[in-house]
N, C-alpha and C positions, 0 to 999 in steps of 0.2 A: 184433482181439485182443476187442474188446468182442461180436463174436458169436460168437466161444468159449466167451466166458463166459457168455452168454446159452446158449446150447445146452448147457455143463455144469448150468446152475443148474436148467432142465428136464429133464436125466437124475435132480439130485440129486433134486427135488422128485417127481419120478416115484417113487423108490426110497422117497421119505416115504410116497408113495400106498399105496403094496404095503407100507408096515412097517405102516401102520394097520387095511389091510386082513386081514393074516396075524398079525398080535396080538391086533384084533377079532373074529376070525373063534375063534381059540384059546381065549381067553377066554372066548367064550360057551358054548363046546362044554366045556370045564375047569372055567371058574372061577377062575383064577391072576389071584389082583389086581396081581405085577408087570408083566404082560401087558397088563391094564384101564391101569394106570399109563404105558404107553407110545403109547396112543393120543392122548389128548388133545394132549399136546407135539408130538409127528407131524403132526398134522393142522393146526396152527398153522406152527410149520415149513416147510410145504407149502404153503399160503398165500402165506409171508412171500416165498419163494424165485422162486414164480409171477409176482408182484406185483414184482420184484427184475427177470426175463426180461423182462417186458414192458415195463419202465421202459427197459433197455437195446435193447429195440425200437426204441421213441419216439427215443432216444439216436441211433438208427444214421439214421432218417428227419430227424433236428433238422440231424446234423452233414452229410445230404445224401453217407450212404458208398455210392458206386453198385459197391463192389466183391461187396456184398450184394444178391445177386440179386431178394428183393423191393423192396427202395429202387429198383432200377436200374427195374425195370417197374411201379413205381407212384408216381415222385416226379420232380423237374425242380429244381436248385441255384434256380431263378428262379421258385418257387412263391411265395406269402405264407406266414410262418410258421405260419401256424394251420393251414390245409393241408399241411402237411410234419408237422406232429404228428398232427392227424387223418387224414392219409393212412396213417398208421400200421395202421389198424382196416379202413381205407375199399378191401379186399381180403379175399382168402379165408385167407388163411393170417392176418396179423396181425388179423381181426377171428376166427378162431379163436384164436390167443393170448389174446385178450382175453375171450370165452369162459370159456376154460379158468380165467384171472386169477381172473374173478368168481365161478366154481365153488371155486376152494381161499380163495378170500378169506372164504365164505359159510360153509364148513366150519370155518376157524380162528376166526369168529365164534363158532359154535352151538360149536364146544370153548371158547370164552375162557366166556361170558356163560350159557349154558345151565347150571340149576340146578334147576329145574322136574321133569325125570325121572328116574325109577330111573337106578343108574348101569349097568346090563344093558340097558337103553332107548337110552339114552345112546349107548352106546360102541357096539351094532350101526346106530345112525344116523349115526356117524360112520364106520364101516365101511361101511356104504352108500353113503357119501358119497364114501368111496376111492375104492370099485370104479366108479363114475364117474366119477371124475377118471382114474383109471388106462385106462379107456377111450378120454378123449381124449388124455391127454397118448400114447400109443401111436399114435393118428390122426395128430397132429400130429409128433410124430419122423417117424417111419417116410413118413409120406404124404404132409406138409405142412408140411415144415421151412423156419421163416420167418428161421434165422438162415443159409439156404445161400448158400454163398461162388461168383462168376463167376471160372472161370480166369483171363477178362481183362476188367479193369472197366473199363465205357464211359466217353467224356468225358463224359458226361451220362445222364438217365435218358431214361425214357416220359413222365414224365408220369402224373397221376392225370383217371380219364375227369372231362373236364368236367362232363357234368352234377352229380358228386358234387363239386366246387370250388364247395364252398355251406355258409356257417355250420353250416345245417343238419347236416350229415355229424359235426357237433361235439359233437353234440346228441342226435340219433334213435337213432345204433345204440347207445353206450354205455344209455341208456336204456333201450332194448328189453330188450339183452341182459341186464341186471339183474333187469327183469323175468323175461324167460325162465328164465333161472338159474336166478332166487331160488327159481323153481316145483319146481327141482330139488330145495332141504331139503325141504320138504314131500313131493315124495316119496321120499326119504332117514327120514324123520320115519316115514313107512307104514310103510316096508318093517322100518323096526328094532321099528316097535309090533308088526308082525303076526309079527315072531318073538319076540318075547318075551312075543306075547300081552296086552300094556300096552296097550289100545284102552280107552279112555273119557276124562275132563275132561281129567285132568294131561294127557296123550298133545296132544287137541287144544288147551289152553291155551297150551304149549309152540307148534304148529304156526301158531297164529294170527296173530301178528304177521309171521311170513314169509312167509305167506300176502297180508297185508293192504299188505306194501312191497310184493312183487315184481306184485302185481297194482297199486299207485299205479305205479310205475315203466311197468309197460305201456300203463298208461292215457295215461301224458306221449309214450311214445313212439310206439305212434300217433296220437295229437293230432297230436304234432311232424312224424310224419312225413306226417301224410294232407296239413299245411299247408306242406310241404316239396314235396310231391310237383304241389299245386296250384301254388304260385308259379313252383316253376322248370322246367316241361316246358309249361308254355306251350299246356295245350290247355282249363286253365279249371275240370278236375272235381277234385272232392275224393277222390273214391271210385271206382278203376276195375272195382274186383271182378278185379283182378290176379290172378293164383295166389300170387306173393311175396305181396300187400296181405292176402290170406286167411289165410295163415297164420299169421300176428301175429296176428290175430283168432279163428280159432280156440284158441290157450291164453288169450285174456283172455276168453272165454267159458265155457271150462272154471274158472279161477280167478276167475271170479265167482262160477258155481256151489258150487266148492267155497268160497270166503270165506262163502255161507250156511252151509253145511252147518257148515263147523265151527264158525260161533257158537252151533249148536244144538248141537252137541256137549261145547263149552264149558262152556254154562251150564246146559242141560235134561241132558246126558248119552242123548242120542236121535241117530239117523240117522246110528252110527257105521261100518257098512258104506257108504252113503252118503260118509263123510268120504275113509274107507281108499278107495272106487274114485275118486274123484274126483281127491284127491293122485295116484292112478297117472297115470289120466286124462292130468291137466294139463301133468306135466314131457314125458308119450308127445305129447303134439301139438307140446309144443317144437322135439323130435329129428325129429318126423317133417315139422313145419317146416323144422329143419337140412337134410333127409336132400333133401326139394327143392329147397330154394335150392343145393345144395353138388355134386347127384350129375350133372348137365348134363342133367336132364331137361329145361328150360327155358332158355330164351335171351330175358336180361332185363336192363334196366341193376341191378334188385335182386338179382341173382344172381350170386354170385363164382364160380363153377367150371363146366369144361366136362368133367372128368374122371372117366368112365364108374368107375374104378378105384378113388377116394375115393368115390364113391356108392354099391358096393359094401364097403369100408368101413363107412361109416354103416349100412346095411344089417343087416352082421353086428352093429352095437354096438345097432342097434336092436331084433334078434331076442333080444340078449344081455338086455338091461335091462330093455324091456317082456317077453317073452315071461316074464322069471324071476319078475319082480312079478306079473304077473297069474297065472302057476301057483303062486306062493307062497299070492295071494290066495282062491284056488279050494283050495287045501290046508287053509287057515286060516279058510273061511270058514263054518265050522260052528260055530267058537269065538267070529265075530265077532255078540256080542250087539245089536238095535237098541238096549237100550236102554228108556228110559222111553216107556208108552204112550201118544199124544195123540189129540184127534177130530179129525176132515177139518175141522172150524172152528174153527182154534185158528193159532198167528202158526206151528207147527213145518208146521202142514198147507198154509199159503200158501207156502211156503219149498221143501216137497215139488215143491207146481204150480211155484214159480219153476224149481227145478233141473231139472223133466221138461221146460221151456219151453226152458229154456238148452243141455241137451242135444241136443233135441228139434234147433234150430238150430245148433248145432254141428256134429251129424252132415250136413243138409242142407247147410251151408256145403263139407264135409269130401269129401262127396259130387262135390256141382258142380265141385271145383277137381283130385282126382283121376281124373275121370271120364276130360276130356277128354287124361291123360296114358296112362293106359290104353288105351282106344281107339287113340290113334295110337301107341303099343308095337306095338298088333293093328292097324296097319295102314291104319287109318281116321282120318280127320281132324274131328273139333268141336269145335265152340265152344260154350264154357257161359259167359255175360256175366249183365247186369244184369236182363234181364229175367228169367232164373227166380230168381235171388235174389229178385230183388222181388215175384213173386209167392209162390215157396215160405217165405221167410223172412222177409216183409214182415209178412203179416198176423198171424204170431206173436210177432215182436216187437212188435207193441203191445197181444195179447193180454197180453205177460209186462209191460209196463208199467203196466198197469190192476194185477195182482196184484200187483206190488213196491209200489203205492202202499197199496192196501189191509193188504198185510199187517202193518206196526206197528202199527194200528188194532185190531188182535185180542191178544187174550191169549194167555198161552202153555197150552196143556194143552190148553184149553175155553173155548170161549167162545160167548155166547149171540148176539153178531151186534147190541147194541145200538149198541153204540158206532160202528158201520160205518153200522148206519141213519140216527144222528144228526149223524155229522158228510160223509159221501158226497156227500150232496143237492147243497150246494153246489156239490162239484167236477164235479158232471155238468151241473148248470148252465152253472158255466164254458165246458164242453167243448160242449154247444147251444148255448150259446151264440156262442162260435167258429163251430161249426159253420153255424149260419142266416147269419152276418154273411160268412159265406164264397162261400156259394151265391148270396145276394142282391146282393153289393159285387165276388164276386171273377172273374167271370165265368165261363170256360171253365178248370177245374179239373181234375186226374186224381182220381179214386178214393182211390188210396195217398195222394196230398199231401193230401187233405181230411180223411181219417181221421187221417193223422198229426198234423197240426197240434191237431185238434178233443181227440184226445186227448194232447197237451201242454198243451192247457188243462186237460185234467182231474186230469191227473200234476201241473202245477204249483201248482194250488189245495190236492190230495189230499198232496201232500208237506207242506206245510206243519202238516197234521191235530195232528200229534205234540206239535207246540207252542201248540195251542190252552190255554187255560188253567193252562196253566204259569207260574209265573214264571221270566222268561227267564234272569234273573241265576243262580240255582242250576240253571238246567236240563245235565246234565254232556254234555262235550264228543260225547261217543260220540253222543247224540243229535243236538246240532247236526250232527255230521258227517251221519248218515244223511239231515236234511234237507234239506243244499245238496248232498249226493250225487246224490238224488234230483231236487231242483229242477234240479240241472244235467245230468239224463237232458231232462226236459220242455226246457230252454234247446236242446238238441242237437234236439231231434227238432223244433221248430219252426223251426230253424235250416234243418235239412233239407227240411220240407216247403215253406217260405215261398222255398226259393233253388229247388227243380225246379218248385214252380208256375207262378212268378212270374218267371224268369228271361227277359230280354231280349236278345238278341244280334243283332248288325248286324256282316256280312263285305265290307269295299271296296277298292275302289282307288283312295285319292284322293291328290290334288295338293297342292304347299302351298297354304295360304289357303281350302283346301275345308273345310265344317265337316258334322261328321253327327251325327245324332240318334238317342241312345238311351238309354232309359226316361226320364228327367226331365233328362237331360244334353245340351246342345249342345258338341258337341267341336271346336274347332277346330284340325286340323294346320295347325301351323306351319312343317315342311320336318324337315330330319336334316343332320348333322351329322357326320365320324369323330371319335373318341373311343379312347385307348389305355391297357388297363389295364396289371395290373403283369404278367399272361401271356395278354395276347388282344389286340386290337383290337376295333374294333363299330362299327356304326352308329346314331348314338343318334339317336329322333326327339324333338320336340318341339309335347309338345299341351296344349291347354289347354280345362279342362273347368268347362263353366258352369252353375250352375244356384241358382236362389232368391238372384240377387244374388251367389252370392259363386264366386270362379275358384280354380282348383288348376290347377299344372302337370305333368302328366304326361312321365314320360320313360325310354319302353322302347327297349331297347336288341336287335341282333342281334347277338352276340359271334362271331367268328371265331376258336378255339385253333388254332396252326400246330400239325401234324404235328412230332413229336419221333422223332428215332431211328429213323427209318423208318416212323412211322407216319404217317395220315391225318390233314389239318385236320380239323378236327369244327367246328360252328356250334350253335350253341345259341340260345335265345332268354332273354333276361330279364324279364317281362312289369311293368306297372306297374299300381301299385292307389293306390287313392282308398277310404280306407275311410270311410265317414259312418254315422250312425247306422242309418239306414235298408236299409245296407248295402254293398256294393264296386262302386266299379266296377273292372276290370278291362281294359285293352288290350294288347295285343301285336303288335309290330311284323313284317312278315311280308318278302316280295321282292318287289325291284323290279321295275316293270311299264315292259317299255322304249315307249316314241312312236313316232309315224310316222318320228323319223331314227335311231330306235336308241338315243339317251338316255335315263334314265329318269327319267320326269316325274311318276309316280306311283309309290305304296308301298301295298303291301296290309296296310291294318287288318282288327285283327279286334278286337271291343269286346262288352263283356258289362256289363250292372247286374243283378251277383246279390242279391238281396233278403233280408237277414237273412243273408247266407253264413258272416259272421265269427262269428255267434251257434253255431255248431256246434262252434269252436273255445273257444268262454268255455265251454258246457256241457260237453266234456271236463275243461277246468280246474278246475273247480265241482264236477266226479266228481272227479278228483283231490285236490281238495283238503278236500273231506268225506272221504273216506277217509284224509287224512292225519290230521286231525281227529282222526276216529275213534280213530286207531293214538293219538296222545296219549293222547287220554281213557283209552284202556286203560291205557296206560304210568302215566299220573301211580295210577289206579284200584291196580294193582300196587306202585308206588311205598310207597301209603298203607297196603295189607295190607300188607306185609315190615315195614313201620314197628310197625303193630298187633301184631304178632306177636312183635318185636325185643321190645317192650315187655311184652308179656305173658311172654316167655324170663327178661327182666331181672329181673321181678316173681316169677319161680317164684326164679331162683339166689338174691335176698334172702330 
């Protein structure tokens, strides 16, 4: 009964999306107020019903209802409750329902809270959001029904992919999806503004919190996903340049460019065409990522589907939405004025350079991601890995960081460069000092890590420059947010450079009682013992790491998940991490090595010392925190403006 109710709610929500689209379109063509009055409540109801359907899907997983095909394929009665709940979106159909739920809730929130746009632009925006929802409702109901029943319920389910049985599954996909789908609102705002020709500061101010919010969640989702892969996969890396990793980075790059562009449009009434185009590109890149992950083009733990028919359906949606938006932009391009003029040496000028660099990096990453897929479709196997991305995107990213910190020191419209000349020398000195110290004491360091850590020194000092000479207690929150976010970039850059330059690795076959030296640690291998988890068995190693007089116990595991309902058993490695101020000790327990009598007397151990590696994720957190403070500050400013306006209106009535 729950599954049937969930499917019925999806059908009703789809009908409401159709109502919003039709009523909004007819209103825009004829101006009937009674039709406009239908769009807001229909958008709200659609969001509520979709969320209710997703809640029912979670209930099916919690109850382990094996009569539902999705539950039988992705859950098991023995799974811990956290993974039963998270398993609802740890698959193709459930994750698409989560995507659609966030899409519907976003439209509902716009309908409830947005008051800054003209009525016709708001209706056009909600109609565009409904059009997006309608396509994904069709995809979900006709191609990926999450509530499909089995003719005969199996006694138990196949269980979730063991690599996904981690708390990261509860956090990473939802935050990433909020970021992806949040960009749909910016897309709908852009389409709505193009339809009604209202492209100016009001449109940008309405869009900005959505862009900022989605970018915050994208930052958190990518940061969490990087750390999850780092400790779960057991290979010790924090970024693999996997195509599925790349398709999360590409919308983030587009969102970063859009974030800066929409700020200029909102405050200075400039870069209007940039803002509209980047809003279209941002969500378009989210859809490209969805297509790549779900089309069957890739075989990866990250990918959900291997069904070409679903890929064809998504390709058709991409053609309709992206093609339609770009066509509309082309038709309206002549009416989208760039707004007020500005000099190259100005804050607007620096943001234009910033956006050019971001979009260039985006294009290079997209090319490296898609080219092997296209080549394979043509019968040729080509691999594009870290060397390509490091060579083509790395230098541009470093230049981008330097431009990023120079921008806030420039005035709007036109600048004489006085502030740059007075404040950047200290930052340049910091970068030069880091460079000299690394050359003298760092040993053999690659050119890219060397430049990365030097630029990190420049960015760290320059990011604080907007606070110099200010009363810190009266400094606005958006300024604090910008400073913290830019400082977070420096922290992440320093962590990437240090880990790449100074990593130490040992791969040994150790017997109990042997000691391995890695970095500044002496690691004693005590032995192994069997352990039993809630739904797995494991061999757990015990190691004692000693450095500087302190000892720490590490317990890496080699886990075996039993095969369920005809599936093969799966083995995974659970790394042990020791985090110190200077970095992380990372240990993986490998396979046993048989001795002369055939018994296992040694075990493979892989150990890394990774200097400052945890700074990478600390920096990601600081970037998200800075963006959140900026968003909070903008909300405070908006509340003050509304209060002041209300007082003026009250005085006028008196």
